[in-house]
C-alpha positions as CSV (number, residue, x, y, z in Angstrom):
1,M,-57.3,-65.4,23.5
2,T,-54.1,-66.1,25.4
3,R,-50.7,-66.5,23.7
4,E,-50.6,-70.1,24.6
5,I,-54.2,-70.5,22.8
6,K,-52.7,-68.7,19.9
7,K,-49.5,-70.7,19.8
8,Y,-51.5,-74.2,19.6
9,I,-53.8,-73.1,16.7
10,K,-50.6,-72.2,14.7
11,I,-49.2,-75.7,15.3
12,G,-53.1,-77.4,14.4
13,I,-52.8,-75.1,11.2
14,V,-49.4,-76.3,10.2
15,F,-50.0,-79.6,10.7
16,A,-53.1,-79.5,8.6
17,A,-51.7,-78.2,6.1
18,L,-48.8,-81.0,6.1
19,Y,-51.8,-83.5,5.9
20,L,-53.6,-81.9,3.2
21,A,-50.1,-81.9,1.2
22,V,-49.5,-85.5,1.9
23,E,-52.9,-86.8,0.8
24,N,-52.8,-84.6,-2.3
25,I,-49.3,-85.3,-3.4
26,E,-49.7,-85.3,-6.8
27,F,-51.9,-81.9,-7.0
28,F,-49.3,-79.9,-4.9
29,W,-46.5,-81.5,-7.0
30,S,-48.0,-80.3,-10.3
31,V,-48.6,-77.0,-8.6
32,V,-44.9,-76.7,-7.7
33,Q,-44.0,-77.6,-11.3
34,N,-46.2,-74.7,-12.9
35,I,-44.9,-72.4,-10.6
36,S,-41.3,-73.4,-11.3
37,S,-41.9,-73.2,-15.2
38,A,-43.7,-69.6,-14.6
39,V,-40.8,-68.4,-12.6
40,F,-38.1,-69.8,-14.5
41,P,-36.9,-66.9,-16.8
42,L,-36.9,-64.7,-13.9
43,V,-34.8,-67.2,-11.7
44,L,-32.3,-67.6,-14.9
45,G,-32.4,-63.5,-15.0
46,L,-31.2,-63.3,-11.6
47,I,-28.6,-65.8,-12.2
48,I,-27.3,-64.1,-15.3
49,A,-27.6,-60.5,-13.7
50,Y,-25.3,-61.9,-10.4
51,I,-22.7,-63.1,-13.0
52,M,-22.7,-59.9,-15.2
53,S,-22.5,-57.7,-11.9
54,L,-19.2,-59.3,-11.2
55,I,-18.1,-58.0,-14.5
56,L,-20.0,-54.7,-14.1
57,K,-18.5,-53.5,-10.8
58,P,-14.7,-53.5,-12.0
59,L,-15.9,-51.9,-15.3
60,E,-17.7,-49.1,-13.7
61,K,-14.5,-48.7,-11.6
62,I,-12.5,-48.0,-14.7
63,Y,-14.8,-46.2,-16.7
64,F,-14.0,-42.8,-16.3
65,P,-13.9,-42.9,-12.3
66,K,-13.5,-39.3,-11.7
67,A,-15.4,-37.9,-14.7
68,R,-17.5,-34.9,-13.9
69,N,-19.3,-34.5,-17.3
70,K,-22.8,-35.6,-16.9
71,I,-23.0,-37.3,-20.3
72,L,-20.1,-39.5,-19.1
73,I,-22.0,-40.4,-15.7
74,K,-25.1,-41.0,-17.2
75,S,-23.6,-43.5,-19.9
76,R,-21.4,-45.1,-17.2
77,R,-24.1,-47.9,-16.2
78,P,-25.2,-48.7,-19.7
79,V,-21.7,-48.8,-21.4
80,C,-20.8,-51.1,-18.8
81,V,-23.8,-53.4,-18.6
82,L,-23.3,-53.5,-22.5
83,L,-19.5,-54.6,-22.2
84,S,-20.4,-56.8,-19.5
85,F,-23.0,-58.6,-21.8
86,L,-20.5,-58.7,-24.7
87,I,-17.9,-60.5,-22.5
88,I,-20.2,-62.9,-21.4
89,C,-21.3,-63.6,-25.1
90,L,-17.8,-63.7,-26.0
91,V,-16.8,-66.4,-23.3
92,I,-20.0,-68.0,-24.5
93,A,-18.7,-68.3,-28.0
94,L,-15.1,-69.3,-27.3
95,V,-16.3,-72.1,-25.2
96,L,-18.8,-73.6,-28.0
97,V,-16.0,-72.8,-30.8
98,M,-13.0,-74.0,-29.0
99,V,-13.6,-76.0,-25.8
100,V,-16.6,-78.2,-26.5
101,P,-15.2,-79.7,-30.2
102,E,-11.9,-80.3,-28.4
103,I,-14.0,-82.3,-25.5
104,I,-15.9,-84.3,-28.2
105,A,-12.9,-85.2,-29.9
106,S,-11.4,-86.3,-26.7
107,S,-14.4,-88.1,-26.0
108,R,-14.3,-89.7,-29.4
109,L,-10.7,-90.5,-29.3
110,I,-11.4,-92.7,-26.2
111,A,-14.1,-94.6,-27.2
112,R,-11.9,-95.6,-30.3
113,E,-9.2,-96.4,-28.3
114,I,-10.2,-98.1,-25.3
115,P,-11.6,-101.6,-27.3
116,E,-8.2,-101.8,-28.9
117,F,-6.6,-101.4,-25.6
118,Y,-9.0,-104.1,-24.2
119,N,-8.5,-106.5,-26.8
120,G,-4.6,-106.2,-26.4
121,V,-4.9,-107.0,-23.1
122,Y,-7.6,-109.7,-23.4
123,N,-4.9,-111.3,-25.7
124,W,-1.9,-110.9,-23.2
125,I,-4.1,-112.7,-20.6
126,A,-4.7,-115.4,-22.8
127,E,-1.3,-115.9,-23.3
128,K,-0.3,-116.1,-20.1
129,S,-3.2,-118.1,-19.0
130,A,-1.1,-121.5,-19.7
131,E,0.9,-120.3,-17.1
132,I,-1.6,-119.5,-14.3
133,P,-4.6,-121.8,-14.8
134,E,-6.9,-119.8,-12.5
135,I,-7.1,-117.0,-15.0
136,Q,-8.7,-119.4,-17.9
137,Q,-12.1,-119.8,-15.8
138,W,-11.9,-115.8,-16.2
139,L,-11.6,-115.8,-19.8
140,P,-15.3,-116.5,-21.0
141,D,-16.5,-113.7,-19.0
142,L,-14.0,-111.3,-20.4
143,R,-14.2,-112.0,-24.2
144,S,-18.4,-112.0,-23.6
145,F,-18.2,-108.3,-21.9
146,D,-19.3,-105.8,-24.5
147,I,-16.6,-103.0,-24.2
148,A,-17.7,-101.3,-27.3
149,G,-21.3,-100.9,-25.7
150,A,-20.3,-99.4,-22.5
151,V,-17.7,-97.2,-24.0
152,G,-20.1,-95.8,-26.2
153,R,-22.5,-95.2,-23.1
154,V,-19.7,-93.5,-21.2
155,A,-19.0,-91.5,-24.7
156,D,-22.6,-90.1,-24.9
157,F,-22.8,-89.3,-21.4
158,V,-19.4,-87.3,-21.9
159,I,-20.1,-85.5,-25.0
160,S,-23.8,-85.0,-23.8
161,G,-22.3,-83.0,-21.0
162,A,-19.3,-81.5,-22.6
163,G,-20.5,-78.1,-22.5
164,G,-20.9,-77.6,-18.8
165,M,-23.2,-75.5,-17.3
166,I,-23.6,-73.4,-21.0
167,N,-24.9,-76.2,-22.4
168,S,-27.2,-77.9,-19.7
169,A,-28.7,-74.4,-19.3
170,I,-29.5,-74.2,-23.2
171,G,-31.0,-77.1,-23.2
172,V,-33.0,-77.0,-20.4
173,V,-34.2,-73.8,-21.9
174,S,-34.9,-75.1,-25.0
175,G,-36.2,-78.2,-24.4
176,V,-38.3,-77.8,-21.4
177,F,-39.5,-74.0,-21.2
178,G,-39.9,-73.0,-24.7
179,G,-36.6,-71.9,-25.4
180,I,-35.8,-68.6,-27.0
181,A,-38.6,-66.8,-25.7
182,N,-37.8,-67.6,-22.1
183,F,-34.2,-66.9,-22.4
184,V,-34.9,-63.8,-24.1
185,I,-37.3,-62.6,-20.9
186,A,-34.0,-63.9,-18.7
187,I,-31.8,-61.5,-20.5
188,I,-34.2,-58.2,-20.3
189,F,-35.4,-59.2,-16.4
190,A,-31.3,-59.1,-16.1
191,V,-30.7,-56.0,-17.7
192,Y,-33.5,-54.2,-15.7
193,L,-32.0,-55.6,-12.5
194,L,-28.6,-54.3,-13.0
195,F,-29.9,-50.9,-14.2
196,N,-32.2,-50.4,-11.0
197,K,-29.8,-52.6,-8.5
198,E,-29.7,-49.9,-6.2
199,R,-33.0,-48.8,-6.1
200,L,-34.3,-52.2,-6.0
201,L,-32.0,-53.0,-3.1
202,N,-33.2,-49.7,-1.3
203,Q,-36.9,-51.5,-2.0
204,V,-36.0,-54.5,-0.2
205,E,-34.3,-52.5,2.6
206,R,-37.8,-50.5,3.3
207,V,-39.8,-54.0,3.2
208,F,-37.3,-55.5,5.6
209,E,-37.6,-52.2,7.9
210,A,-41.3,-52.1,7.6
211,Y,-42.1,-55.8,8.8
212,I,-38.8,-57.7,9.9
213,K,-37.5,-56.7,13.3
214,V,-34.3,-54.8,13.7
215,G,-32.5,-58.1,14.8
216,N,-33.8,-60.3,11.9
217,K,-33.0,-57.8,9.5
218,L,-29.5,-57.7,10.8
219,W,-29.2,-61.8,10.6
220,F,-30.9,-61.5,6.8
221,R,-28.3,-59.0,5.7
222,H,-25.5,-61.0,7.3
223,V,-26.6,-63.8,5.6
224,A,-27.1,-62.2,2.2
225,E,-23.4,-60.8,2.5
226,T,-21.9,-64.0,3.5
227,A,-23.7,-65.7,0.7
228,N,-22.7,-63.0,-1.8
229,R,-18.7,-63.0,-0.9
230,S,-18.9,-67.0,-1.1
231,F,-20.3,-67.0,-4.7
232,S,-18.4,-64.7,-5.9
233,R,-15.2,-65.7,-4.7
234,F,-15.8,-69.1,-5.7
235,I,-17.1,-68.1,-9.6
236,V,-14.1,-65.9,-10.2
237,G,-11.7,-68.5,-8.3
238,Q,-12.6,-71.5,-10.0
239,C,-13.0,-69.8,-13.5
240,T,-9.9,-68.1,-13.2
241,E,-7.8,-71.2,-11.6
242,A,-9.3,-73.5,-14.8
243,V,-8.1,-71.0,-17.4
244,I,-4.7,-70.8,-15.9
245,L,-4.4,-74.5,-15.4
246,G,-5.5,-75.1,-19.0
247,L,-2.8,-72.8,-20.7
248,L,-0.3,-74.0,-18.6
249,C,-0.9,-77.7,-19.4
250,I,-1.0,-76.6,-23.0
251,I,2.4,-74.6,-23.0
252,G,4.2,-77.3,-20.7
253,M,2.8,-80.0,-23.2
254,K,4.1,-78.4,-26.3
255,I,7.2,-77.8,-24.5
256,F,7.9,-81.3,-23.4
257,R,6.5,-82.6,-26.8
258,F,3.7,-84.6,-25.6
259,P,1.0,-85.6,-27.9
260,Y,-2.3,-84.3,-27.7
261,A,-1.4,-81.0,-26.1
262,V,-4.4,-78.6,-27.2
263,M,-7.2,-81.7,-26.6
264,T,-5.6,-82.7,-23.2
265,G,-4.9,-79.0,-21.6
266,T,-9.0,-78.1,-22.8
267,V,-9.9,-80.9,-20.9
268,V,-7.8,-80.3,-17.9
269,G,-8.9,-76.8,-17.8
270,V,-12.8,-77.7,-18.0
271,T,-12.3,-80.3,-15.4
272,A,-10.7,-78.0,-13.1
273,L,-13.9,-76.1,-12.7
274,I,-14.9,-79.1,-10.6
275,P,-13.1,-78.5,-7.1
276,I,-10.5,-81.0,-5.9
277,I,-11.6,-84.0,-8.0
278,G,-11.8,-82.1,-11.3
279,A,-8.2,-81.6,-12.4
280,F,-7.3,-85.3,-11.2
281,L,-10.3,-86.2,-13.7
282,G,-8.7,-84.6,-16.2
283,A,-5.4,-85.7,-15.8
284,I,-6.6,-89.2,-15.7
285,I,-8.5,-88.5,-19.2
286,G,-5.6,-87.1,-20.4
287,A,-3.0,-89.5,-19.1
288,F,-5.2,-92.3,-20.8
289,M,-5.0,-90.5,-24.3
290,I,-1.4,-90.3,-24.1
291,F,-1.0,-93.9,-23.1
292,T,-2.5,-94.8,-26.4
293,V,0.8,-93.7,-28.0
294,D,3.4,-93.9,-25.7
295,P,2.9,-95.6,-22.2
296,M,6.3,-93.9,-20.9
297,Q,5.1,-90.7,-22.2
298,A,1.7,-91.2,-20.3
299,L,3.6,-91.7,-16.9
300,L,5.8,-88.6,-17.5
301,F,2.7,-86.2,-18.3
302,L,1.2,-87.3,-14.8
303,I,4.5,-86.2,-13.0
304,F,4.3,-83.1,-15.0
305,L,1.0,-82.4,-13.9
306,I,1.2,-83.1,-10.3
307,I,4.1,-80.7,-10.3
308,L,2.2,-78.1,-12.4
309,M,-1.0,-78.4,-10.0
310,Q,1.2,-78.0,-7.0
311,I,3.0,-75.0,-8.6
312,E,-0.6,-73.4,-9.4
313,G,-2.2,-74.1,-6.4
314,N,0.5,-73.0,-3.8
315,L,1.9,-70.2,-5.8
316,I,-0.4,-68.6,-8.6
317,Y,-3.6,-69.0,-7.4
318,P,-3.1,-67.5,-4.2
319,R,-1.7,-64.3,-5.9
320,V,-3.9,-64.0,-8.8
321,V,-7.4,-65.0,-7.1
322,G,-6.2,-64.2,-3.5
323,N,-8.0,-65.8,-0.1
324,S,-9.9,-69.4,-1.0
325,I,-13.6,-69.4,0.2
326,G,-12.5,-70.9,3.5
327,L,-14.2,-74.1,3.7
328,P,-11.7,-77.1,4.8
329,G,-10.9,-79.9,2.0
330,M,-13.1,-82.4,3.9
331,W,-16.1,-80.3,3.7
332,V,-15.2,-79.1,-0.1
333,L,-15.5,-83.1,-1.0
334,A,-18.4,-83.7,0.9
335,A,-20.2,-80.9,-0.8
336,V,-18.9,-81.8,-3.9
337,T,-20.2,-85.5,-3.6
338,I,-23.5,-84.9,-1.9
339,G,-24.1,-82.0,-4.8
340,G,-23.2,-84.0,-7.8
341,G,-25.4,-86.9,-6.5
342,L,-28.4,-84.5,-6.0
343,W,-27.9,-82.3,-9.2
344,G,-24.9,-83.6,-11.3
345,V,-22.5,-81.2,-12.6
346,T,-24.5,-78.2,-11.2
347,G,-24.7,-79.5,-8.1
348,M,-20.9,-80.2,-8.2
349,L,-20.3,-76.4,-9.0
350,F,-22.6,-74.7,-6.7
351,G,-22.7,-77.2,-3.6
352,V,-19.3,-75.5,-2.4
353,P,-20.1,-72.2,-2.1
354,A,-23.4,-73.0,-0.6
355,A,-21.4,-75.5,1.8
356,A,-19.0,-72.5,2.4
357,T,-21.8,-70.1,3.6
358,I,-23.4,-72.6,5.7
359,Y,-20.0,-73.4,7.0
360,K,-19.4,-69.8,8.0
361,L,-22.7,-68.9,9.6
362,M,-22.4,-71.8,11.6
363,R,-18.8,-71.3,12.7
364,E,-19.9,-67.7,13.8
365,S,-22.7,-69.1,15.7
366,V,-20.7,-71.6,17.5
367,N,-17.9,-69.5,18.5
368,G,-20.5,-66.8,19.8
369,R,-22.1,-69.5,21.8
370,L,-18.7,-70.7,23.2
371,A,-18.0,-67.1,23.7
372,T,-21.1,-66.6,26.0
373,V,-20.9,-70.0,27.9
374,A,-17.2,-69.2,28.6
375,E,-17.9,-65.9,30.3
376,P,-16.7,-66.1,34.0
377,E,-20.0,-65.7,36.1
378,P,-19.6,-63.7,39.4
379,D,-18.6,-65.7,42.5
380,A,-21.3,-66.1,44.7
381,D,-19.0,-66.0,48.4
382,K,-17.2,-63.3,47.1
383,T,-20.4,-61.1,46.3
384,E,-21.6,-62.1,49.7
385,E,-18.4,-60.6,51.2
386,R,-18.5,-57.4,49.3
387,R,-21.8,-56.9,50.5
388,K,-20.7,-57.4,53.9
389,G,-18.0,-54.9,53.8
390,E,-20.3,-52.5,52.4
391,D,-22.7,-52.6,55.5
392,G,-19.8,-52.2,57.5
393,G,-19.8,-56.2,58.8
394,K,-22.9,-55.4,60.5
395,V,-25.3,-58.8,60.7
């Protein structure tokens, strides 16, 4: 059987499989759902292990790095894994105890204040309608608009998403996949991965060497390393930036005596986890809360927060976190928009490092191709002259 025949057979098999999948889409979708529900604890464990590894690496460098005692050397991994797990649990507890109540309280405050603000605006428009007759035709629509119902729906949405990824993960685990049992399995799997990560990486390396060509193996390794750098820098960078910005906002608001300092600073810090638009969203929410007390202070707060964001972004963030993930602002905005449209808050958070990985790989590929095209080709005329010279000028 020739190579061309094998090629056509493979293409025919692919088309046949696609046809069967389309004709039996409901069956295949149910199979995909069953498989996803079965592997979800393992995927969740992999995510937990990756996040814990970001804490595990620096801890292992601190835990008696030059020790020669066998007990200390053998205890390094278990102790550091335990400390990593305790640190993550502490962070989750702080979020649940401190951040989530503040987000819920701010949502309820906005839900309570917006109807009063709307009624005040309506009364002002009604008073001015005698001077501007064109406004009178809008008044029935404004009065019939259910502002309380709209605010209630928005408040429910904000409160339901107040916990961010932590609450959504807990909700998915508990509501869809059986809750505690799957979460325990994920934790156990994550701990197993961390305890045996060198051995597992070596096994993956051996599988690649056995079944994948050298060029493809190097390409897969490069993709994995690029993705790891993008995701780790993004997770550490965004969390650090959010904490610093939230704390500085609270301290600054306390100094300038703005109302709702802790509540507003918490909202700004949590929303800052979303690149580009997050901090501005928190600024709008905080400004509205302050506006209900004093409109002039709301304006001063916006000026204060813009200055704070410039100082934090240009001075503090580069020194504390280091280089960014290397994705231009336009593509960050595109990644946030597309990721949010497809997968909500989770898509906003993880769309940026995924886009950064694709961007870096595409840039390397394009630069490599352009460098190949730009290489000067040998001049045919000069080659011919050189050949004649070597032959002594004989024809």
